[in-house]
N, C-alpha and C positions, 0 to 999 in steps of 0.2 A: 504493499499499500504506499502510496506516495504523496507526500504533502509539501508543496513548495514554500517559497519565500515568504507568503502571506502569513505563515504562522509566526507568532509573537517570538518563539525561542529562535526562529531562523533568522529573524531581524537582529537579535542581539549577537547570534553566533556570526553574522556576517561581518560585524565589527571585529570580534575577537579573532576571526579567521582571515582577516585582511592580509594581503601580501603573501599568501601561502601559508600562514600560521595555521597549526592544527588546533582543534577544539581542545585537545588534551595536551596542549604544548608542554605544560609543567611536568606532566607525568612521563613524557617521552624521553628516552635516553639521550644525553648530550654527547655526542660523538662515540657513543659505545659501540663495540663490534656487534655485527648482526647475530652471531651465535656465542655460545660460551666456550668456543675453542676446544672442542673434543670433550666437553663434559658429557656424562652419560645422560644427564638431563638437561639438555640445553634449554635456555629461557626463550620464551616466544615474544618477540617485539614485533608488534603489528602496525602497518600502516593501513588505515581504513580510508579507503578512496571512495568518497561518497558524492552522488549527484547534487547533494545539499546537505544542510545540518538543520534538522528539524526536531521537534519533541518524539517523533517516531524513531529517527535515527539515534537520538540520545538513548532511548531504551535499548536499541540494538548495541549500543556502545556500552552500556552498563552490563549486559549480559556477556559481551566480549570480554570485558575486564574481569568479570567474575571467573570465566572459563580460563584465562590465561594465568590467573593468579598473581600473588603480590611480586613474584620474581620477574614477571613479564611487564610489557607495557603496550599502551594503545594510544595512537595518535590519529586524529580524524582530520582528513583534508576535504574541504568544502569546495566542490566545483560550481556550486550555484547554478546548476543546470546548463552549464556550459561544457560540451563534450570536449573541446580543445583544451580548457583548463585542467579538466580531469585528467587528460593525457599528459599534460606537462606536470602536473602533480605526481602522477605515477613515475614519470621519468626521473624526476627529482628524488622521489622516494627511493627508487631502485638504485640510482647513482650514488646515493648518500652512504650506502653501507650500513646504515643504522637499523634496517628492518630484515628480518629473516622470514617474514609472513606478510601477506597481503589479504584483506578482505575488500572485495570490489562491489560496489553498487552503482553500475554504469548508468549513464544518461538513458541509454537504450541497449537492446541486446548486441547491435552491431558495432557501436563505438567502443565497446569494451575490448574488442580484439587487439589493438595495437598495445594497449597496457598489458595484456596477458602475454604477449610476445616479448615485451621489454623485460617482464618479470621472468619469464622462462629462460631468457638468455643468462640470467645470473642465477638460475636455479632456485628461484624464490617461489614457493607454492601460492596459489591463489584460490580462495574459496569466494564465490559470489553470493550475495544476499539480495533478497527481494525479486530480482530478475536474473535471468541466465545470461551467458555470453556465447553467441553462436547464431546460426542462421535459423534454428527452430526455436521460437519463443516458448513452445509448450514441452520441450525436452528437458527433463531434470538432470539427466547423467550428463557429465562433462563432454562438451562438443569440440573444445579447442585444447590443443596441448598446452599444458601449464595450469590449466584449472584442475584442482583436485577434488573439488566438491562445490555443491550449490544448495542453499536453503533458500527456496525461491517460491513465489506465487506465480504461477503461469496464466495466461489469458484465459484459457479454458476452465482452469480450476477457479479462478477469481469469479467467473460467471456463475458457477453452480449455485452457490448459496443465495446469490442475489436473484437467480430466476426462481428458486424455491420460494422466496419471500415474496416475489412478484405473483407467483401462482396463488400463494395464500391471500394476498391483498385483492386479487382479482377473481376470487372463488364465486362470487355471487353475481357478477357483471359479465355481459356478453354482447357486444364487444366491450373489453376494458381498454380504455384510452389512456395512454401513458406518454408523458413527456419524459424524454430521455436526456441524459447528459454524458458528454466525453470530455477528456482532458483536451484532446485534439483529435480531429478525424483520423489522423496517421498514428495516434497512439494505439499500440497493440493491446494493451491491458484493457482499457476502458471502451475502445471501439468494438472489441470482441462481445462485450456484453450486450450492446446494442444490435450486433448481427444476430445473435442468439434470441434476442426478444422478438425479432422479426419472424422467427420460425415458430413461436407459440400460437396455437390455434385460436385462442379466444382474445388475443391481444392486439391492438391497433396501436403501432407507435406513431403518434400524431405530429410529433416534433422532436428534434434533437438539437440540443444548445451545446456549444463548445465554450468551455470556460477556463482551461488551464489550471484547474484546481484552486481557482481564486475565488474566495466567498464574495468579494466585492462584484466580480464579473458575473456570478450566477444571480446575485441579488439584483443586478441591473438588468440581466436579460430575461429572468423569469417572469416579471409582469407582463411583458409583451407576449411571452409564450402562452401564459394563462389567458390574457385577453383573446388570443387568436384561437384558443381551445378552451372555451369556458366550461365545457362538459367533461374535462379531463378528470380522470379518477386516481391516477398515481403519478408522483414525480420519482423516478428512479435516478438517484444520485450516484456520484462517484465517491463520496466521502460524507462522513457524519457531518462535518463543519459546513460542508455544501448544502446538505439537506436542510440544516438548521438556519442557513442564511435565507432561505425563502419564506420562513414563517411569517415575517412581518407582511410580506406581499399577500400571502393567504389570509391574514387577520384582516388587511385592508379591504380585500375582496369579499370577506364573509365566507370563505370556502375552507376553514380548517377541518371541518367535518366531512367535507365532500373529497379532498384530495389527500391520499395517504402518502406519507414520505418514507422513502427507503434510503438509508444511508450506507456506509460501508467503512470498515476498519476497526470497529469495536473499541473506540476511545473511550476514555472515562466520561467525557462529555456526552458521547454518543450513547452509551450503555445508561446514563442517567436519563437521557431523553426518551429512550425506549421505556424504561421502567415507569416514566411519567405519562407515557402515551403521547408524547409530542412526535415522536417518530414511530412508525409502524414496526420497523425493524432495522436491523444492521447485521453485517457479517463480522464474526470474530478474527482478530489478528493478534499475534503473539511476538511482538518484536523483540522484547527482552530474551525469550527463549530462542529466537532465531539467531541472535548475536551469540548466545552461549553455545549453541550447536555449531555455528561457524568456528568459534574459538576452539572447541573440542576437535574438530576436524584438522585445524592448523596444528595443534599440538601434536596429533598423531603424525602429520606430514612432515614437521619439523624433526622428530624422533626417528623418522623412516618407517614408520609403521603403516600398515595397510589400512585404509579407510573402508570399512566394510559396506557402509551405505553412503556413496558419494552424492547421491541426488536425494534430497529431502524435500518433501511437499510441506511448505511452511503453514499451510492450513490445516495439517494433520497433527499438529503438536500438542493441541489441547481441544477441550469441548467446552460448551456447545459452539458450533460454527454458525448456525442460523440464530439470530438473537431476536426474540419477540418478547412481549410483555409477560409471556408464560415461562420463558427459558432464560431470561437475562439474569434472574437472580443466582442462576449457576455459574455464571460468567465472572471472571476476574480480570478486569482490564489491566493493561500493562503499561499504558502511555497516555499522554495528554493531560491537560490541566482538568480539575474538578469543575463541574458546571456551577455557575453562581447559584448560591443558596443551597448546594448540594453537599 
């Protein structure tokens, strides 16, 4: 699940990470060698090369730190959704000699390849998180030499819980008119959901809005979409924060009871909104566990051990996956701010 610079934490991080500084700069080794020089238990010093630094990525970082232990280190590099900056950060990390492991969350599956190649040339193992690196965005097993593992959410897998929630929301309506959302028409993760919605027999996708994961953008676009489709039944969003950003428009139109809202990500804010009945549902994500799993893989790789399961479905790390008012009480959110008043 991806949350761009509109997140408050990401704005703070943009300042902290300026000029290539990592989010965990103080904890990173200062000129330390990449390995323990023949130690039976080499320390794992991780460069986490991320598309951005958000509260979701922060949770991954926390899990990663826990996995590598007090003897290791983690430094996050923030590319701020710039594929070229991510590649430069990768090249700098590889050439520095300070890191013997890389976690990579690329801007998209294709643009991660040059980074993996640079790491492979120095025998630095790479584990990808959130998305994969390679030509097939739905393949969890490593596709590129140098990638030793992936803890990812593939487009098809991401769509499954959202379609289940949509089916529930549309159970008593035929046709069920849906306003959909994508980050961008070319974004494989969110565009795949819309493609699958079109295949549902009782659902009519009346409009799709493109918002770049920006709550301000969806808040601006949604009133026009609602005006053009006054009989819409569901807004199928790409993130909890996006879904909640349209609540004022629904209130102004007097349609809070008519239009059901489906978010994604299982944030603390989203889980609270589901429990309160503001959101019809959301899909669970577990970024802290994702980071921990990536760290465990890198520990094995640095020690020369075999990684038995190199492709991990990040949506199978815990339960429940589909969050509704009936199931959200069993869910433990791992990221995001608490909702005001919660």
